[in-house]
N, C-alpha and C positions, 0 to 999 in steps of 0.2 A: 436536768429533769429528773434524773434518777434518785435524787436526794428528797424529792417530795414525798410527803408523809403517806400517800396512797400506795406507795410501793413496797411498804412495810405491813406485814400481816397483823402486827400488834396495834395498828391503827384502827381496825375494825371496819366493817362493812359500811355502816352508816356514815361515819365520818369520811371515809375514803370516797364514797359516792358524793358527799357535799364538797369535798375538795376538788373532785374531777369536774364538777358542774362549774366551779371557779375556773378551771383551766379551759374549758370550752369558751367561756366569755373572753378569757385572754386572747384565745386563738381567734376569736372573731375580730378582736382589735387588731390583731397581727395582720390578718386578712385584709382589712380595710387599709391599713397602712401600706401593705404590699401592693395593692391595687393603686393607690395615690403615687407610690413611688415608681411602679411599673409605668403608670402613665407618664411621669415626668422623665424617666429613662427613654421611653419611646420618643418624647418629644425632641430630645436631644440626640437621637440616633443610636442609642446604646441600650436596647431592650434586653440584651442578655446580662446586664449587671445585676439583675435581681434573680436570675436562674437559681443560684445557691439558695437564696431566701426562700424561694417558692418550694424547692426540694426539701428544705429543712421543715418548712410549716407542714408539708404534706406527710413527712416521717412522723413528726409529732402528732399529727392528727391519727394516724394509724395506731400509734402506740397508746394515745389516750382512748381511743375506741376499744382497743383490746384490753386495756386496763378497766374500763367500764364494764365490759362483757364479763371479765373475770369476776370483779366484785359483785356484779347482778347474780352471778351463779353462786358465789360463796354464800351471799345473802339468803339464796333460795335454799341452799343446803342446810344453813344454820336454822 
């Protein structure tokens, strides 16, 4: 995640905000997959198999939300 261009200031606010929008789309896909896999894990009696994935997705969402707020602020300041 940290290798994405929106972690670099030289990328600029406009491009970074666009890239972050793409990441929000990716996260939506991950959440849909997580729901499907979670349902299958529950069916087979192992709902805790996706616990790490759920925690990772939540951590990524927090990071992306923070980066979005940062780039919005940078854009306002510029």
